[in-house]
DRENDO-1510 file (C-alpha; in Angstrom, 1 decimal, always signed):
<recs>
REC; n; res; u; v; w
REC; 1; MET; +98.7; +100.3; +59.4 .
REC; 2; ALA; +95.8; +102.5; +58.4 .
REC; 3; LYS; +96.8; +106.2; +58.0 .
REC; 4; ASP; +94.2; +107.3; +60.6 .
REC; 5; ALA; +95.0; +104.6; +63.2 .
REC; 6; ILE; +95.4; +105.8; +66.8 .
REC; 7; ARG; +98.8; +104.5; +67.8 .
REC; 8; VAL; +98.8; +103.3; +71.4 .
REC; 9; ALA; +101.7; +102.6; +73.9 .
REC; 10; GLU; +100.6; +100.4; +76.8 .
REC; 11; LEU; +102.6; +100.8; +80.0 .
REC; 12; PHE; +102.4; +98.4; +82.9 .
REC; 13; ALA; +100.5; +96.2; +80.5 .
REC; 14; GLY; +99.8; +93.2; +82.7 .
REC; 15; VAL; +98.0; +90.6; +80.6 .
REC; 16; GLY; +96.8; +93.2; +78.1 .
REC; 17; GLY; +93.6; +94.6; +79.4 .
REC; 18; PHE; +93.9; +98.0; +77.7 .
REC; 19; ARG; +95.0; +96.4; +74.4 .
REC; 20; LEU; +92.1; +94.0; +74.5 .
REC; 21; ALA; +89.7; +96.8; +75.3 .
REC; 22; LEU; +90.9; +99.2; +72.6 .
REC; 23; ASP; +92.3; +97.0; +69.8 .
REC; 24; GLY; +89.9; +94.1; +70.3 .
REC; 25; TYR; +91.1; +90.6; +69.4 .
REC; 26; ARG; +91.1; +88.7; +66.1 .
REC; 27; SER; +92.4; +85.2; +65.9 .
REC; 28; SER; +91.6; +82.2; +63.7 .
REC; 29; GLU; +93.5; +80.0; +66.2 .
REC; 30; HIS; +91.5; +81.2; +69.2 .
REC; 31; PRO; +88.2; +82.5; +67.9 .
REC; 32; GLU; +86.7; +82.1; +71.4 .
REC; 33; PHE; +88.8; +85.1; +72.4 .
REC; 34; ASN; +87.7; +87.4; +69.5 .
REC; 35; ARG; +86.4; +90.8; +70.6 .
REC; 36; PRO; +85.5; +93.9; +68.7 .
REC; 37; ALA; +87.8; +96.9; +68.7 .
REC; 38; ALA; +86.7; +100.2; +70.3 .
REC; 39; GLY; +87.8; +102.0; +67.1 .
REC; 40; PRO; +90.9; +102.2; +64.9 .
REC; 41; PHE; +93.3; +101.7; +67.8 .
REC; 42; ARG; +96.6; +99.9; +67.2 .
REC; 43; THR; +98.9; +99.1; +70.1 .
REC; 44; VAL; +102.3; +99.7; +68.6 .
REC; 45; TRP; +104.4; +99.2; +71.8 .
REC; 46; ALA; +103.8; +97.7; +75.2 .
REC; 47; ASN; +105.8; +97.1; +78.4 .
REC; 48; GLN; +105.3; +94.7; +81.3 .
REC; 49; TRP; +108.0; +93.8; +83.9 .
REC; 50; GLU; +107.5; +92.5; +87.4 .
REC; 51; PRO; +110.3; +93.2; +89.9 .
REC; 52; PRO; +112.6; +91.8; +91.0 .
REC; 53; GLY; +112.9; +90.7; +87.4 .
REC; 54; ASN; +113.6; +87.0; +87.7 .
REC; 55; GLU; +112.0; +84.7; +85.2 .
REC; 56; THR; +109.4; +83.1; +87.6 .
REC; 57; LYS; +107.8; +86.5; +88.2 .
REC; 58; GLN; +107.2; +87.3; +84.5 .
REC; 59; PHE; +104.0; +85.2; +84.1 .
REC; 60; ALA; +101.8; +88.2; +83.1 .
REC; 61; TRP; +104.3; +89.1; +80.3 .
REC; 62; ARG; +104.3; +85.5; +79.1 .
REC; 63; CYS; +100.5; +85.5; +78.9 .
REC; 64; TYR; +100.6; +88.9; +77.0 .
REC; 65; GLU; +103.0; +87.4; +74.5 .
REC; 66; GLN; +101.1; +84.2; +74.1 .
REC; 67; ARG; +97.9; +86.1; +73.4 .
REC; 68; PHE; +99.2; +88.9; +71.2 .
REC; 69; GLY; +102.3; +87.3; +69.7 .
REC; 70; ALA; +106.0; +87.0; +70.3 .
REC; 71; GLY; +107.7; +90.3; +70.5 .
REC; 72; SER; +104.4; +92.2; +71.2 .
REC; 73; CYS; +105.5; +93.3; +74.7 .
REC; 74; VAL; +108.9; +94.5; +76.1 .
REC; 75; ASN; +109.9; +92.7; +79.3 .
REC; 76; GLU; +112.3; +95.1; +80.9 .
REC; 77; ASP; +112.1; +97.7; +83.7 .
REC; 78; ILE; +110.5; +100.8; +82.2 .
REC; 79; ASN; +112.9; +103.0; +84.1 .
REC; 80; ARG; +115.9; +101.3; +82.4 .
REC; 81; VAL; +114.1; +101.5; +79.0 .
REC; 82; LEU; +113.6; +105.2; +79.4 .
REC; 83; ASP; +117.1; +105.8; +80.7 .
REC; 84; ASP; +118.5; +104.2; +77.6 .
REC; 85; TYR; +116.1; +106.2; +75.4 .
REC; 86; GLU; +117.1; +109.5; +76.9 .
REC; 87; ASN; +120.7; +108.6; +76.3 .
REC; 88; GLY; +120.0; +108.1; +72.6 .
REC; 89; VAL; +119.8; +104.3; +72.7 .
REC; 90; ASN; +116.4; +103.0; +71.6 .
REC; 91; ALA; +117.2; +99.3; +72.3 .
REC; 92; TYR; +113.6; +98.4; +73.0 .
REC; 93; GLY; +112.1; +99.8; +69.8 .
REC; 94; ILE; +109.9; +102.7; +71.1 .
REC; 95; PRO; +108.2; +104.0; +67.9 .
REC; 96; ASP; +108.8; +107.5; +66.7 .
REC; 97; GLU; +105.1; +108.4; +66.6 .
REC; 98; ILE; +102.6; +107.5; +69.5 .
REC; 99; ASP; +99.2; +109.1; +69.7 .
REC; 100; MET; +98.0; +107.7; +73.0 .
REC; 101; VAL; +99.5; +106.3; +76.2 .
REC; 102; VAL; +97.5; +104.0; +78.4 .
REC; 103; GLY; +98.3; +102.2; +81.6 .
REC; 104; GLY; +97.3; +101.1; +85.1 .
REC; 105; PHE; +99.8; +101.5; +87.8 .
REC; 106; PRO; +100.1; +101.2; +91.6 .
REC; 107; CYS; +99.2; +104.0; +93.9 .
REC; 108; GLN; +102.4; +105.2; +95.5 .
REC; 109; ASP; +103.9; +108.2; +97.2 .
REC; 110; TYR; +104.4; +110.8; +94.5 .
REC; 111; SER; +106.1; +113.5; +96.6 .
REC; 112; VAL; +109.2; +115.2; +95.1 .
REC; 113; ALA; +112.3; +116.3; +96.9 .
REC; 114; LYS; +113.3; +119.0; +94.4 .
REC; 115; PRO; +111.4; +121.5; +92.1 .
REC; 116; LEU; +111.2; +120.2; +88.5 .
REC; 117; ALA; +112.7; +123.5; +87.4 .
REC; 118; HIS; +115.9; +122.8; +89.4 .
REC; 119; ALA; +118.8; +120.8; +87.9 .
REC; 120; GLY; +118.2; +117.1; +88.5 .
REC; 121; GLY; +114.5; +117.5; +87.9 .
REC; 122; ILE; +112.6; +114.6; +89.4 .
REC; 123; GLU; +115.6; +112.7; +90.8 .
REC; 124; GLY; +114.1; +113.0; +94.3 .
REC; 125; ARG; +111.0; +111.1; +93.2 .
REC; 126; LYS; +109.5; +108.3; +95.4 .
REC; 127; GLY; +106.6; +107.2; +93.3 .
REC; 128; VAL; +108.8; +105.8; +90.6 .
REC; 129; LEU; +106.1; +104.3; +88.4 .
REC; 130; TRP; +104.2; +107.6; +88.0 .
REC; 131; TRP; +107.4; +109.4; +87.1 .
REC; 132; ASP; +108.1; +106.9; +84.4 .
REC; 133; ILE; +104.7; +107.7; +82.9 .
REC; 134; TYR; +105.6; +111.4; +83.2 .
REC; 135; ARG; +108.9; +110.8; +81.4 .
REC; 136; PHE; +107.2; +108.8; +78.7 .
REC; 137; LEU; +104.7; +111.6; +78.1 .
REC; 138; TYR; +107.4; +114.2; +78.1 .
REC; 139; LEU; +109.5; +112.3; +75.6 .
REC; 140; LYS; +106.8; +111.1; +73.2 .
REC; 141; LYS; +104.2; +113.9; +73.5 .
REC; 142; PRO; +101.2; +111.8; +72.6 .
REC; 143; ARG; +97.9; +113.6; +72.1 .
REC; 144; PHE; +96.0; +111.4; +74.5 .
REC; 145; VAL; +96.6; +109.7; +77.8 .
REC; 146; LEU; +94.2; +107.2; +79.6 .
REC; 147; LEU; +95.2; +105.9; +83.0 .
REC; 148; GLU; +93.5; +103.7; +85.6 .
REC; 149; ASN; +94.3; +103.5; +89.3 .
REC; 150; VAL; +92.7; +102.7; +92.7 .
REC; 151; ASP; +90.1; +105.3; +93.8 .
REC; 152; ARG; +92.1; +106.0; +96.9 .
REC; 153; LEU; +94.5; +107.9; +94.7 .
REC; 154; LEU; +92.2; +110.9; +95.0 .
REC; 155; LYS; +92.6; +111.0; +98.8 .
REC; 156; SER; +96.2; +109.8; +99.5 .
REC; 157; PRO; +98.2; +110.2; +101.6 .
REC; 158; ALA; +96.3; +110.1; +104.8 .
REC; 159; SER; +98.5; +112.9; +106.3 .
REC; 160; GLN; +97.8; +115.3; +103.3 .
REC; 161; ARG; +94.6; +114.2; +101.6 .
REC; 162; GLY; +94.6; +114.6; +97.8 .
REC; 163; ARG; +98.3; +115.6; +97.5 .
REC; 164; ASP; +99.3; +112.7; +95.3 .
REC; 165; PHE; +96.6; +113.3; +92.7 .
REC; 166; ALA; +97.4; +117.0; +92.8 .
REC; 167; ILE; +101.0; +116.2; +91.9 .
REC; 168; MET; +99.8; +114.1; +89.0 .
REC; 169; LEU; +97.5; +116.9; +87.7 .
REC; 170; SER; +100.2; +119.5; +88.1 .
REC; 171; CYS; +102.6; +117.3; +86.0 .
REC; 172; LEU; +99.9; +116.8; +83.3 .
REC; 173; ALA; +99.1; +120.5; +83.2 .
REC; 174; ASP; +102.8; +121.3; +82.9 .
REC; 175; LEU; +102.9; +119.0; +79.9 .
REC; 176; GLY; +100.0; +120.8; +78.3 .
REC; 177; TYR; +97.2; +118.3; +79.0 .
REC; 178; ALA; +93.6; +119.1; +79.9 .
REC; 179; VAL; +92.3; +116.3; +82.1 .
REC; 180; GLU; +89.0; +114.6; +83.1 .
REC; 181; TRP; +88.7; +112.0; +85.8 .
REC; 182; ARG; +86.0; +109.8; +87.1 .
REC; 183; VAL; +85.6; +107.2; +89.9 .
REC; 184; VAL; +83.8; +104.3; +88.2 .
REC; 185; ASN; +82.1; +101.4; +89.9 .
REC; 186; SER; +82.0; +98.9; +87.0 .
REC; 187; ALA; +78.9; +97.1; +88.4 .
REC; 188; GLU; +76.9; +100.4; +88.0 .
REC; 189; TYR; +77.4; +100.1; +84.2 .
REC; 190; GLY; +76.2; +96.5; +83.9 .
REC; 191; PHE; +79.5; +94.6; +84.5 .
REC; 192; PRO; +79.6; +91.6; +86.9 .
REC; 193; GLN; +82.0; +93.0; +89.5 .
REC; 194; ARG; +81.7; +95.9; +92.0 .
REC; 195; ARG; +85.2; +97.2; +91.2 .
REC; 196; LYS; +85.7; +100.9; +91.9 .
REC; 197; ARG; +88.6; +102.6; +90.1 .
REC; 198; VAL; +89.5; +106.1; +89.0 .
REC; 199; TYR; +90.0; +106.7; +85.2 .
REC; 200; ILE; +92.0; +109.7; +84.1 .
REC; 201; PHE; +91.7; +111.0; +80.5 .
REC; 202; GLY; +94.0; +113.7; +79.2 .
REC; 203; GLU; +94.2; +115.5; +75.9 .
REC; 204; LYS; +96.6; +118.0; +74.4 .
REC; 205; THR; +94.3; +120.6; +73.0 .
REC; 206; GLN; +94.1; +124.3; +72.0 .
REC; 207; GLU; +90.4; +124.2; +72.8 .
REC; 208; ARG; +89.4; +126.0; +75.9 .
REC; 209; TRP; +87.3; +123.7; +78.0 .
REC; 210; ASN; +84.3; +124.8; +80.1 .
REC; 211; LEU; +85.2; +122.5; +83.0 .
REC; 212; GLU; +81.7; +122.2; +84.5 .
REC; 213; GLU; +80.4; +121.2; +81.1 .
REC; 214; ARG; +83.3; +118.8; +80.6 .
REC; 215; ILE; +82.3; +116.9; +83.8 .
REC; 216; SER; +78.8; +116.4; +82.5 .
REC; 217; GLU; +79.5; +116.1; +78.7 .
REC; 218; GLY; +83.1; +115.1; +78.4 .
REC; 219; VAL; +84.6; +111.8; +77.1 .
REC; 220; LEU; +84.2; +110.0; +80.4 .
REC; 221; SER; +80.6; +111.1; +81.1 .
REC; 222; SER; +79.6; +110.4; +77.5 .
REC; 223; ALA; +81.1; +106.9; +77.7 .
REC; 224; LEU; +79.8; +106.3; +81.3 .
REC; 225; PRO; +76.8; +108.6; +81.8 .
REC; 226; ILE; +76.1; +110.4; +85.0 .
REC; 227; GLU; +73.3; +112.6; +86.3 .
REC; 228; THR; +74.0; +116.3; +86.0 .
REC; 229; PRO; +75.9; +117.3; +89.2 .
REC; 230; GLU; +74.0; +119.6; +91.6 .
REC; 231; SER; +77.1; +121.6; +92.7 .
REC; 232; PHE; +80.8; +122.1; +91.8 .
REC; 233; HIS; +83.9; +122.9; +93.8 .
REC; 234; ALA; +86.7; +124.9; +92.0 .
REC; 235; PHE; +90.2; +125.6; +93.0 .
REC; 236; ASP; +93.7; +126.0; +91.6 .
REC; 237; ILE; +96.7; +123.7; +92.1 .
REC; 238; PRO; +100.3; +124.8; +92.3 .
REC; 239; HIS; +102.3; +124.8; +89.1 .
REC; 240; ASP; +105.2; +122.8; +90.5 .
REC; 241; PRO; +104.9; +119.3; +92.1 .
REC; 242; TYR; +107.5; +120.3; +94.6 .
REC; 243; GLU; +105.2; +123.1; +95.8 .
REC; 244; VAL; +102.3; +120.7; +95.9 .
REC; 245; THR; +104.3; +118.3; +98.0 .
REC; 246; ASN; +105.1; +121.0; +100.6 .
REC; 247; SER; +101.8; +122.9; +100.6 .
REC; 248; PHE; +98.8; +121.1; +99.2 .
REC; 249; ASN; +95.9; +120.6; +101.7 .
REC; 250; LEU; +98.1; +120.9; +104.7 .
REC; 251; GLY; +95.1; +122.0; +106.8 .
REC; 252; GLY; +92.6; +119.5; +105.4 .
REC; 253; LYS; +93.9; +116.2; +106.4 .
REC; 254; ALA; +90.5; +114.7; +107.1 .
REC; 255; LYS; +89.1; +115.2; +103.5 .
REC; 256; SER; +90.4; +115.4; +100.0 .
REC; 257; PRO; +89.2; +118.3; +97.9 .
REC; 258; PHE; +88.9; +116.0; +94.9 .
REC; 259; CYS; +85.4; +114.5; +94.3 .
REC; 260; ALA; +84.4; +111.5; +92.2 .
REC; 261; ALA; +84.3; +113.5; +89.0 .
REC; 262; GLY; +86.3; +116.4; +87.8 .
REC; 263; ALA; +88.2; +118.3; +85.1 .
REC; 264; MET; +91.4; +120.3; +85.0 .
REC; 265; GLN; +93.0; +122.7; +82.5 .
REC; 266; GLY; +95.8; +125.2; +83.0 .
REC; 267; PHE; +96.1; +124.2; +86.7 .
REC; 268; HIS; +92.5; +125.1; +87.4 .
REC; 269; VAL; +90.3; +122.4; +88.8 .
REC; 270; VAL; +86.5; +121.9; +88.9 .
REC; 271; THR; +85.2; +118.8; +90.7 .
REC; 272; SER; +81.9; +117.4; +91.8 .
REC; 273; GLU; +80.2; +114.2; +93.1 .
REC; 274; ALA; +78.8; +111.9; +90.5 .
REC; 275; THR; +75.8; +109.6; +90.4 .
REC; 276; GLU; +75.7; +106.9; +87.7 .
REC; 277; SER; +72.9; +107.0; +85.1 .
REC; 278; PHE; +72.5; +103.5; +83.5 .
REC; 279; ASP; +69.4; +101.5; +82.6 .
REC; 280; GLY; +70.9; +98.7; +80.6 .
REC; 281; GLU; +71.3; +95.0; +81.3 .
REC; 282; ARG; +73.2; +94.1; +84.5 .
REC; 283; MET; +75.4; +91.1; +84.9 .
REC; 284; THR; +75.9; +89.2; +88.2 .
REC; 285; LEU; +78.4; +86.8; +89.7 .
REC; 286; GLY; +76.1; +84.0; +88.6 .
REC; 287; SER; +76.6; +85.2; +85.0 .
REC; 288; VAL; +80.1; +83.9; +84.9 .
REC; 289; ILE; +79.7; +80.6; +86.8 .
REC; 290; VAL; +81.2; +77.7; +84.8 .
REC; 291; PRO; +79.5; +74.3; +84.4 .
REC; 292; GLN; +80.1; +71.9; +87.3 .
REC; 293; ASP; +82.2; +69.5; +85.2 .
REC; 294; GLU; +84.8; +72.3; +84.6 .
REC; 295; VAL; +85.5; +72.7; +88.3 .
REC; 296; PRO; +88.4; +70.7; +89.7 .
REC; 297; GLU; +87.7; +68.9; +93.0 .
REC; 298; SER; +90.5; +70.9; +94.7 .
REC; 299; PHE; +88.3; +74.1; +94.5 .
REC; 300; TYR; +85.6; +72.6; +96.7 .
REC; 301; VAL; +85.7; +73.4; +100.5 .
REC; 302; SER; +85.7; +70.4; +102.8 .
REC; 303; ASP; +83.2; +70.2; +105.7 .
REC; 304; GLU; +86.1; +70.5; +108.1 .
REC; 305; ALA; +87.4; +73.7; +106.5 .
REC; 306; LEU; +84.0; +75.2; +106.1 .
REC; 307; GLU; +83.7; +76.3; +109.8 .
REC; 308; LYS; +87.0; +78.3; +109.4 .
REC; 309; TRP; +85.5; +80.1; +106.4 .
REC; 310; ARG; +82.3; +80.8; +108.4 .
REC; 311; TYR; +84.3; +82.3; +111.2 .
REC; 312; LEU; +86.5; +84.5; +109.0 .
REC; 313; LYS; +83.5; +85.8; +107.1 .
REC; 314; GLY; +81.4; +86.4; +110.2 .
REC; 315; SER; +81.1; +89.3; +112.6 .
REC; 316; LYS; +83.4; +89.4; +115.6 .
REC; 317; ASN; +83.5; +91.2; +118.9 .
REC; 318; GLU; +86.2; +89.4; +121.0 .
REC; 319; VAL; +89.1; +89.9; +123.2 .
REC; 320; ARG; +92.5; +89.2; +121.6 .
REC; 321; THR; +96.1; +89.3; +122.9 .
REC; 322; LYS; +99.3; +90.5; +121.2 .
REC; 323; ARG; +102.8; +91.6; +122.2 .
REC; 324; ASP; +104.1; +95.2; +122.0 .
REC; 325; ALA; +107.5; +96.2; +120.8 .
REC; 326; ASN; +109.0; +95.3; +124.1 .
REC; 327; GLY; +107.6; +91.8; +124.1 .
REC; 328; ILE; +105.0; +92.6; +126.8 .
REC; 329; GLU; +101.6; +90.9; +126.2 .
REC; 330; PHE; +98.4; +92.9; +126.3 .
REC; 331; SER; +94.8; +92.4; +125.6 .
REC; 332; TYR; +92.5; +94.4; +123.3 .
REC; 333; ARG; +89.0; +94.1; +121.9 .
REC; 334; TYR; +88.7; +93.3; +118.2 .
REC; 335; SER; +85.5; +93.8; +116.3 .
REC; 336; GLU; +84.4; +93.7; +112.6 .
REC; 337; GLY; +81.2; +93.2; +110.7 .
REC; 338; SER; +80.1; +90.2; +108.8 .
REC; 339; MET; +80.4; +89.5; +105.1 .
REC; 340; ALA; +78.0; +87.7; +102.8 .
REC; 341; PHE; +78.5; +83.9; +103.2 .
REC; 342; PRO; +78.3; +82.5; +100.6 .
REC; 343; ASP; +78.7; +85.2; +98.0 .
REC; 344; LEU; +75.4; +85.9; +96.4 .
REC; 345; LEU; +75.1; +84.7; +92.8 .
REC; 346; GLU; +72.2; +87.2; +92.0 .
REC; 347; ASN; +74.5; +90.2; +92.8 .
REC; 348; PRO; +77.7; +91.5; +91.1 .
REC; 349; SER; +80.7; +90.1; +92.8 .
REC; 350; ARG; +82.8; +92.0; +95.3 .
REC; 351; THR; +86.2; +93.3; +94.0 .
REC; 352; ILE; +88.5; +90.4; +93.3 .
REC; 353; LEU; +92.0; +90.8; +94.8 .
REC; 354; THR; +95.4; +89.4; +94.0 .
REC; 355; GLY; +95.1; +86.9; +96.9 .
REC; 356; GLU; +92.0; +85.2; +95.4 .
REC; 357; GLY; +94.1; +82.1; +94.6 .
REC; 358; GLY; +95.1; +79.3; +97.0 .
REC; 359; SER; +93.0; +76.8; +98.9 .
REC; 360; GLY; +93.3; +78.4; +102.4 .
REC; 361; ALA; +90.3; +80.0; +104.1 .
REC; 362; SER; +90.1; +83.8; +103.8 .
REC; 363; ARG; +87.8; +86.6; +104.7 .
REC; 364; PHE; +88.3; +88.3; +101.4 .
REC; 365; LYS; +88.3; +85.4; +98.9 .
REC; 366; HIS; +85.0; +84.6; +97.2 .
REC; 367; ILE; +83.1; +81.4; +98.1 .
REC; 368; VAL; +80.0; +80.3; +96.3 .
REC; 369; GLN; +77.4; +77.5; +96.9 .
REC; 370; ILE; +76.6; +75.5; +93.8 .
REC; 371; GLY; +74.4; +72.4; +93.9 .
REC; 372; GLY; +74.7; +72.2; +97.7 .
REC; 373; ARG; +78.5; +72.4; +97.8 .
REC; 374; PHE; +80.7; +75.3; +98.7 .
REC; 375; ARG; +83.7; +76.2; +96.5 .
REC; 376; ARG; +86.1; +78.9; +95.6 .
REC; 377; LEU; +86.0; +80.6; +92.2 .
REC; 378; VAL; +88.0; +79.0; +89.4 .
REC; 379; PRO; +90.4; +81.1; +87.3 .
REC; 380; ASP; +88.0; +81.0; +84.3 .
REC; 381; GLU; +85.4; +82.8; +86.4 .
REC; 382; LEU; +87.9; +85.4; +87.6 .
REC; 383; ASP; +88.9; +86.1; +84.0 .
REC; 384; GLN; +85.2; +86.7; +83.2 .
REC; 385; LEU; +84.6; +88.9; +86.2 .
REC; 386; GLN; +87.2; +91.2; +84.7 .
REC; 387; CYS; +85.5; +90.9; +81.3 .
REC; 388; PHE; +88.4; +89.0; +79.7 .
REC; 389; PRO; +87.4; +86.1; +77.6 .
REC; 390; LYS; +87.0; +82.8; +79.5 .
REC; 391; GLY; +90.4; +81.1; +79.7 .
REC; 392; TRP; +92.5; +84.3; +78.8 .
REC; 393; THR; +95.0; +83.6; +81.5 .
REC; 394; ASN; +95.2; +79.9; +80.9 .
REC; 395; ALA; +98.6; +80.4; +79.4 .
REC; 396; GLY; +100.9; +78.0; +81.2 .
REC; 397; MET; +100.7; +79.7; +84.7 .
REC; 398; SER; +99.5; +78.3; +88.0 .
REC; 399; ASP; +96.0; +78.9; +89.3 .
REC; 400; GLY; +97.4; +81.2; +91.9 .
REC; 401; ASN; +99.2; +83.3; +89.4 .
REC; 402; ARG; +96.1; +83.5; +87.2 .
REC; 403; ALA; +94.2; +84.8; +90.3 .
REC; 404; PHE; +97.1; +87.3; +90.9 .
REC; 405; CYS; +96.9; +88.6; +87.3 .
REC; 406; MET; +93.1; +89.1; +87.5 .
REC; 407; GLY; +93.4; +90.8; +90.9 .
REC; 408; ASN; +95.8; +93.3; +89.3 .
REC; 409; ALA; +93.7; +93.7; +86.1 .
REC; 410; LEU; +91.0; +96.1; +85.1 .
REC; 411; VAL; +87.4; +95.5; +84.0 .
REC; 412; VAL; +88.0; +95.5; +80.2 .
REC; 413; GLY; +84.5; +96.8; +79.4 .
REC; 414; ILE; +85.2; +100.2; +81.0 .
REC; 415; PRO; +88.2; +101.3; +78.8 .
REC; 416; HIS; +86.4; +99.7; +75.8 .
REC; 417; LEU; +83.5; +102.2; +76.3 .
REC; 418; ILE; +85.9; +105.1; +76.8 .
REC; 419; GLY; +87.8; +104.1; +73.7 .
REC; 420; ARG; +84.5; +104.1; +71.7 .
REC; 421; GLU; +83.8; +107.6; +72.8 .
REC; 422; ILE; +87.3; +108.8; +71.9 .
REC; 423; ALA; +87.0; +107.2; +68.4 .
REC; 424; LYS; +83.5; +108.8; +68.0 .
REC; 425; ARG; +84.8; +112.3; +68.8 .
REC; 426; LEU; +87.6; +111.8; +66.3 .
REC; 427; GLY; +85.1; +110.7; +63.6 .
REC; 428; ALA; +87.0; +107.4; +63.5 .
REC; 429; GLU; +84.5; +104.8; +64.7 .
</recs>
């Protein structure tokens, strides 16, 4: 390994989106998958495990291993891995030196039942996966951290808007990280899917950041340009997640104080709205459509089923009935707006979800019209909507599992751009 390599640990790795984005891909066996690296990144450890842990659930891990090599990813509950590590047993080979931790993880309840300063620390945690990231950062002390999550993280939970993100920032500040975040709609930077996610970049640094400048000129805004914000909102967050749990935004349930862009250092936050600034080439759903001879007949929608698709996608204003907890039937009026039918090939796609697979009609699955016939998207198209190489998840799993993996994945092009900017600032392009 090169002396100046940026050694990366990938948590909640899925099918390897962060690794593909940062390390790139080089293979003589599968040259069709080859992609450039974002810089001198080297993923030295990865973890992917799907509860409840039985073999049939580990299809994402098997895909990772098939693409990056046997032994490239640990298939064990990260909580157990870290328990062993803290007890002096490094059974899963976590390297001594890690420069950067990356990962995408579910949005959960991050409230804590005890102050971190008390004995027992974070034993009262609920959002287990975040606390495992926290433990990993505490134990390995990497210089950088790059995380991805759903954008609703900035405003959850509904009863105390922004509390969960404030807990994360409090934890990161306690560990000595200065942080930037941005809500990114990938389609606004030329990618073929309207997928909105929050990216969180943290760095251990002695440099004192000007937080307003960092929003406009930091790693994230340099990688993913925005117009200069017109106004900023500043506030401090409590130093202990326990205090955040009990006090943050108790009187502001309707709105989170966290905007789409922001920076934090030393528990001080500055945040603003963000407007994308991009004038490059833009991809669309039509950009990833495969040739007709690559589409199995099972993906076409029959004339009989088409009416159900039309109904589910259409607007509704109708009386429905249901039963209450006591079994008493009552009527109510149900209404919802219409969705595009079929999905328009000249636009970026809607966000793909884990339930994109399966032949059943759905309001949220994509349906396209090609050559006069209606059909669902095939897995190779879903791979490409996330900017993975075509066929990346064609690794011995079912079409439904391939769709599930892509619904959980990230748009690879976004962390690739962020990685390029990190490498540039280190003089390591």
